[in-house]
C-alpha positions in Angstrom: -10.5 -10.9 3.3 -12.8 -8.2 1.2 -15.8 -6.7 1.5 -17.6 -7.6 -1.6 -17.1 -10.8 -3.5 -16.1 -9.2 -6.6 -13.2 -7.6 -5.5 -11.1 -10.6 -4.8 -7.8 -9.3 -5.9 -6.0 -12.5 -6.7 -7.9 -13.1 -9.8 -9.5 -11.4 -13.3 -10.2 -7.5 -13.3 -10.0 -7.2 -9.5 -5.8 -8.0 -9.8 -5.9 -6.4 -12.9 -7.3 -3.1 -11.2 -4.6 -3.8 -8.1 -1.7 -3.6 -10.9 -2.1 -1.0 -12.7 -3.7 1.1 -9.7 -0.3 2.5 -8.7 0.8 2.6 -12.4 -1.8 4.6 -13.6 -1.2 7.3 -10.5 2.4 7.0 -11.6 1.6 7.9 -15.4 3.5 11.3 -15.2 6.3 10.6 -13.1 6.7 7.4 -15.2 7.5 9.0 -18.3 8.9 12.6 -16.4 11.9 13.3 -19.1 9.3 13.6 -22.0 7.0 15.5 -20.0 9.7 18.1 -19.1 11.0 18.6 -22.6 7.1 19.6 -24.0 7.2 21.9 -21.4 10.2 23.3 -22.4 9.5 23.2 -26.3 5.6 23.3 -26.6 4.8 25.1 -24.1 7.4 28.2 -23.5 8.6 27.3 -20.3 12.4 27.7 -19.4 14.0 24.9 -18.0 14.0 25.7 -14.6 10.3 26.6 -14.5 9.8 23.0 -15.9 12.0 22.0 -12.9 10.0 23.8 -10.3 6.6 22.8 -11.6 7.4 18.9 -11.9 9.2 19.6 -8.1 5.6 20.6 -7.2 3.7 17.8 -8.5 6.6 15.8 -6.7 5.3 17.8 -3.9 2.1 16.7 -4.2 2.5 13.0 -4.4 5.0 13.4 -1.2 2.2 14.9 0.7 -0.7 12.8 -0.1 1.9 9.6 0.5 2.5 10.9 4.0 -1.0 11.8 4.9 -2.4 8.3 4.0 0.3 6.9 6.5 -2.4 7.9 9.4 -5.6 8.0 7.6 -5.5 5.0 5.3 -7.3 2.4 8.1 -10.4 4.7 8.0 -11.1 5.9 4.8 -12.8 4.2 2.1 -10.9 3.1 -0.4 -12.8 2.7 -3.3 -14.2 6.6 -3.1 -10.4 7.7 -2.0 -9.0 6.1 -5.4 -12.3 7.4 -7.6 -11.4 11.0 -5.9 -7.5 10.8 -6.6 -8.0 9.7 -10.3 -10.4 12.4 -10.7 -7.5 14.8 -9.7 -5.5 13.5 -12.3 -8.5 13.3 -14.9 -9.7 16.9 -14.3 -5.8 18.9 -13.7 -4.2 17.4 -16.7 -6.9 18.5 -18.7 -6.7 22.2 -16.4 -3.2 21.9 -17.9 -4.0 22.8 -21.0 -2.9 26.1 -22.5 -1.6 27.4 -19.3 1.1 29.9 -19.6 1.0 31.5 -16.3 3.9 29.8 -14.2 2.5 29.7 -10.5 -1.1 29.0 -11.6 0.4 25.6 -13.8 2.5 25.0 -10.4 -1.2 24.9 -8.1 -2.5 22.7 -11.1 0.4 20.2 -11.1 0.3 20.1 -7.3 -3.2 19.3 -7.3 -2.1 16.6 -9.8 0.7 15.0 -8.0 -1.9 14.9 -4.9 -3.9 12.4 -7.1 -0.9 10.6 -8.3 0.4 10.3 -4.7 -3.1 8.5 -3.5 -3.4 6.4 -6.5 -0.2 5.3 -6.3 0.1 4.8 -2.0 -3.2 2.9 -2.4 -2.2 1.0 -5.3 0.9 -0.4 -4.0 -1.4 -1.8 -0.5 -3.7 -3.4 -3.0 -0.9 -5.4 -4.1 0.5 -6.2 -1.1 -3.6 -7.4 -0.4 -3.1 -9.9 -2.8 -1.7 -13.4 -2.5 1.6 -13.3 -4.4 2.5 -10.0 -3.6 6.5 -10.5 -5.5 4.6 -11.3 -8.8 2.2 -8.4 -9.1 4.7 -5.7 -7.9 7.0 -7.4 -10.8 4.0 -6.9 -13.4 3.4 -3.4 -11.8 7.3 -2.6 -12.0 7.4 -4.3 -15.9 4.2 -2.6 -17.2 5.5 0.5 -15.8 9.0 -0.2 -17.5 6.9 -0.6 -20.9 4.3 2.1 -20.4 7.9 4.3 -20.3 9.3 3.0 -23.2 6.3 3.2 -25.4 5.5 6.1 -24.6 8.7 8.0 -24.7 9.3 6.3 -28.5 6.4 8.1 -29.3 6.4 11.1 -27.6 8.6 12.7 -31.0 5.6 11.9 -33.5 2.9 13.4 -30.4 4.6 16.3 -30.0 5.3 17.3 -33.3 1.6 16.5 -34.6 -0.2 18.3 -31.1 2.2 19.3 -29.1 2.5 19.1 -25.5 -2.2 18.9 -25.5 -1.6 15.5 -26.9 0.0 13.9 -23.7 -1.9 15.9 -21.5 -4.8 14.5 -23.2 -3.8 11.4 -23.0 -2.8 11.2 -19.5 -6.6 12.3 -18.8 -7.7 9.6 -20.6 -5.4 7.0 -18.8 -7.1 8.3 -16.0 -10.4 8.0 -16.8 -9.4 4.0 -17.6 -8.7 4.2 -13.7 -12.0 5.9 -13.1 -13.9 2.7 -14.6 -11.4 0.0 -12.9 -11.7 1.4 -9.6 -15.4 -0.5 -9.9 -13.0 -3.5 -9.1 -11.1 -1.8 -5.8 -12.7 -3.3 -2.3 -14.1 -0.7 -0.1 -11.2 -0.4 2.4 -7.9 -2.3 3.7 -8.2 -5.5 4.9 -7.5 -6.0 9.0 -4.2 -5.9 10.2 -3.3 -9.5 10.3 0.1 -10.3 8.4 0.1 -10.2 4.5 0.3 -13.3 2.6 2.5 -16.1 4.1 3.2 -13.7 6.9 3.6 -13.1 10.4 3.5 -10.6 12.7 6.6 -8.7 13.5 7.3 -6.5 16.5 7.7 -2.5 15.2 11.0 -3.2 17.0 12.2 -5.1 13.4 9.8 -3.1 11.4 10.5 0.5 12.0 14.4 -0.3 11.0 12.9 -2.1 8.0 10.9 0.9 6.3 13.9 2.6 7.1 15.6 0.5 4.2 13.6 2.1 2.0 14.3 5.4 2.7 17.6 4.8 2.4 17.1 2.5 -0.8 15.6 5.2 -2.7 17.7 8.3 -1.3 21.0 5.9 -2.8 18.8 5.5 -5.7 17.6 9.0 -6.3 21.4 10.6 -6.0 22.5 8.3 -8.1 19.5 8.1 -11.0 19.7 12.4 -11.2 23.1 12.4 -12.0 23.7 9.1 -13.9 23.9 10.9 -17.5 26.5 13.7 -15.9 28.8 10.6 -14.3 28.9 9.5 -17.9 30.2 12.0 -19.4 32.1 13.3 -16.4 33.7 9.5 -17.3 35.0 10.9 -21.0 31.9 9.5 -23.0 29.7 11.5 -25.8 26.4 12.7 -24.7 25.4 10.5 -27.6 27.2 7.2 -26.2 25.5 8.0 -22.4 21.7 8.5 -24.1 22.3 5.0 -26.0 23.3 3.3 -22.7 20.3 4.9 -20.7 18.3 3.6 -23.4 19.9 0.2 -23.4 19.3 0.4 -19.8 15.1 0.9 -20.1 15.0 -2.2 -21.7 17.2 -4.0 -18.6 14.5 -2.2 -16.2 11.2 -3.6 -18.1 13.1 -7.5 -18.1 14.3 -6.9 -14.1 11.0 -5.8 -13.6 9.2 -8.6 -14.8 11.6 -11.9 -13.1 9.9 -11.3 -9.7 6.6 -12.7 -11.5 9.1 -15.3 -12.7 10.4 -16.3 -9.7 7.3 -15.7 -7.4 8.3 -16.4 -3.6 10.2 -19.6 -4.6 13.4 -18.2 -3.8 12.2 -16.2 -0.4 12.8 -13.0 -0.1 16.1 -12.3 1.7 18.3 -13.6 -0.9 16.7 -11.9 -3.8 16.9 -8.5 -2.5 20.4 -9.5 -1.1 21.7 -9.8 -4.7 19.3 -7.1 -5.9 21.0 -4.8 -3.4 24.6 -5.6 -4.0 24.8 -6.0 -7.9 23.6 -2.5 -7.4 26.2 -1.2 -5.1 29.3 -3.1 -7.4 27.4 -1.5 -10.2 27.7 2.0 -8.8 31.2 1.3 -7.2 32.4 0.8 -10.9 31.4 3.6 -12.2 33.6 5.9 -11.1 36.4 7.6 -13.2 37.1 7.0 -16.5 35.0 4.0 -18.3 34.2 3.1 -21.7 31.2 3.2 -23.9 30.4 -0.9 -23.3 31.2 -0.8 -19.5 29.4 1.8 -18.9 26.5 0.8 -20.7 26.9 -2.8 -19.0 27.1 -1.1 -15.7 23.9 0.9 -16.1 22.2 -1.5 -17.4 23.2 -4.0 -14.5 21.9 -1.6 -12.3 19.1 -0.6 -13.5 17.8 -4.4 -14.1 18.9 -5.0 -10.5 16.8 -1.8 -9.4 14.0 -2.8 -10.8 14.2 -6.7 -9.9 14.6 -5.7 -6.0 11.8 -3.3 -5.5 8.9 -5.6 -5.9 11.4 -8.2 -3.7 11.0 -5.1 -0.7 7.7 -4.0 -1.3 6.4 -7.5 -0.8 8.5 -7.6 2.2 6.6 -5.1 3.7 3.4 -6.4 2.2 4.1 -9.2 4.6 4.8 -7.9 7.5 0.9 -6.8 7.4 -2.1 -7.6 6.0 -4.1 -4.6 6.3 -1.8 -2.6 3.4 -0.9 0.0 6.4 2.9 -0.9 6.1 3.5 -0.8 2.5 1.5 2.6 2.8 4.4 3.6 5.3 6.7 2.1 2.7 5.6 4.8 -0.2 5.6 7.7 1.7 9.4 6.8 2.7 10.1 5.6 -1.1 8.8 9.0 -1.9 10.6 10.7 0.6 13.6 9.3 -0.2 13.4 9.6 -3.9 13.3 13.2 -3.1 15.9 14.0 -0.5 18.3 12.2 -2.6 19.3 14.2 -5.4 19.7 17.0 -2.8 21.8 15.3 -1.1 23.7 14.3 -3.7 24.0 18.2 -4.6 25.2 18.5 -1.8 29.0 16.7 -1.8 29.4 17.2 -5.9 32.2 19.0 -7.1 32.0 21.0 -10.4 32.9 17.7 -13.0 33.2 15.2 -10.5 30.7 12.8 -9.1 32.0 10.5 -7.4 30.5 11.4 -3.8 27.4 10.9 -4.8 29.1 6.8 -5.8 30.2 6.7 -2.4 27.4 8.0 -0.3 24.9 5.7 -2.8 27.6 2.1 -1.7 26.7 3.1 2.1 23.2 3.7 1.8 23.0 0.4 -0.2 24.9 -1.8 2.3 23.0 0.3 5.8 19.8 -0.6 3.6 20.2 -4.3 3.7 21.7 -3.9 7.3 17.8 -2.9 8.1 15.7 -5.4 6.1 17.2 -8.2 7.0 16.5 -8.8 10.6 12.7 -8.5 9.6 12.5 -10.4 6.3 14.7 -13.5 7.7 12.6 -13.1 11.0 9.2 -13.1 9.3 10.0 -15.7 6.8 11.2 -18.1 10.0 8.4 -17.7 12.0 6.1 -18.6 9.0 7.8 -21.6 8.4 7.2 -22.4 11.6 3.6 -21.9 11.7 2.9 -23.4 8.5 5.1 -26.5 10.0 2.8 -25.9 12.8 -0.2 -26.0 10.9 0.9 -29.1 8.9 1.6 -31.0 11.8 -1.8 -30.4 13.6 -3.5 -31.7 10.1 -1.8 -34.2 10.1 
């Protein structure tokens, strides 16, 4: 499958490189609230300016993700990921000390270009492994653990060295990525189905890809307003903050769950359970609720989100061994996260966020309707192919 012996992605450092590449790509996005705090409290930008600066980075991520859907199968992956990590490294170093809003916006857009490229191709690398559920689970779980550790350390870092310390850390993390990139294959594999996969018609693939757009539009809408949903439900800011901290721990556990389950439970079952749990949790968070019930609901919600994500990406990986479908999925995921809050904002009224919850419920339900036919068909075809191979061998 690979074009050089040491780049076999199922073992050793090549597997580590596959798992960590999208995490290094998304290192700023994972701790975005802390980065925004650094921009406002330690770099002198207003909250509005900080929002626009992070938006510039997100635009860079989205642009690269979309472009890669057209060219990923034609480029040299190792060189491309090297370039993306370099953009992250140099962009974060260049951000140090910049106080001009427009210039910093350009630099953060460039960082986003590097971030989006590394994330998209990194997800595709994981999709090319023989155990994508487990490896996507490791990626999501480690991302949650990384975010928890960095956010915990940030107050001390900011107090000691300000925003500069965080930007230097980002640059060093990208430098580690440059060391890892030697284990990345030069190109994606050819277009055969992924691990345990059987080639499906695009009539099934296209609706399935639409599912991740809807899923992350729902997640983006809810996540953007989850704090305000809590305070609108008569909770104090401290109670909401404590609940969201607890949900972070639940998210880590959710991300690591697929590493334990692997493909033993299939994909349709975990996808259905995960999306359904998210739907119920969001439906519950309408009106007033106690601090304990809010903490439970958001923890279950984030657990289900992080558990579902690896299985969803593994489903796309099973459609196409080349990684192209996973690149499409990564682009649509990014677009969904970007448009979700905008759609939610158009629905809310002052102090009333229930339309966001109802929107998410509808999108979650549509997501299942779109992804399950392809998932079930792929599983059925894979079982038939395995049975035929066994019969031929005997």
